[in-house]
Phi, psi and omega in degrees: 000132180275137177246122182280136178242113185257137165063040178298315179297320178293322178299315183286356174266351179276163176305317179294321180292323178296320178293317178302313180296321181295317180294319180290322178297324178297319178293316181295321179295324178292323180283319179236081186300311181218142179229058182292133176071015183253157177261126187238132175245130172254116185247132185109248171226091188248002185305319181292351187244335181295337180298343177301326188240005185299325185286338185245336181285150177285334182208130173231114183241130175255126184232124177256123176297135183286357174286347180270101186282156171058047171283114187256124178263148179302139181298140178085000180246136177277149178248132176256016180268130180273160181236135180203160176297139181293337181258012178207067182293136186278052181227150175288168179297148169057044184267323191254141175279325182223141175230124176256120180248107182220139186055038182225310185298319183291343180253003183292139175281336179211093184297327181297313181293321179299312182291330175293323175293320176299316179300320183293315185273353178274136177297158184298330177256015181281176182225140177250134176237116183256132172243117185223148178297137181276124181302328183274352185271160181290331182298327181285347184267344185245128184279001181286347176244159179299334181281358176267012179239151177087198186262110176281164182225141167282167180300318180293320179296319181293318179295320178297318179299315180293319181297321180292340178256027173066041170242148176244120182285130181247330179219148179230147176206176181212158181206173180064065173273345177292135177298144184281054178247138186270070176241146183298324182297316179293318182294322179292330181261023185299318181298321178294320177300319181295317181293315182290316183296319182295336180267326187262320182220066183296334182290344186253025176295160179289324181225154174251138176244131178226129175257132184224157176237168178293140177251111184266001184297327181285349182266353182284121179302150185300326183266007184283332181286135180292129181286137179276135180273128182278128181243126178255122181252125180287140178285146178291144181263000000 
């Protein structure tokens, strides 16, 4: 089933969207402080976040899956974001050092195929960072924000999904503890909400962040492991 996502660019231009982007960028910067000389792919809707590394990365590419209908850009603004099928990314194998997946997984028509494509274009020592709406959080319950559309995930569900597609989760984090209400008081206290929320109720964050690497254990042939020789030693009498 297709879920329409309207006005992502317009949302991030609003006061609430600016605060949301600032809070998420702080988390992303903490997880990936610097990426000098690396190739970075933003898959889904990553434009508000790729600017973190544009000045130092050798390549920053934003790719929107064409399965996401009606992506509306603000009038009068040009878009440098490319569009391609989520299950057939137009890149050669092992091209990217880092892949940021945000506003993408929850709207995917086939998460298995999308993640297999991510696995293909990610370098063997590369890293994937997924940002997905938290099933237990308030943001996933309200459609007034982009995280209120599509398929939300609990932390366990997201890790299981990644593991089944040959990824190994190495780090976990959470963000958006501020309630998704557009009031000036809440927006001004966003930083305080993040500090208090991460300590008191981390399970109820608006989004879950997971960093994963390729898991090659499933690719080892069954007979590749050297068989151990069993040695029986007689006990002394």
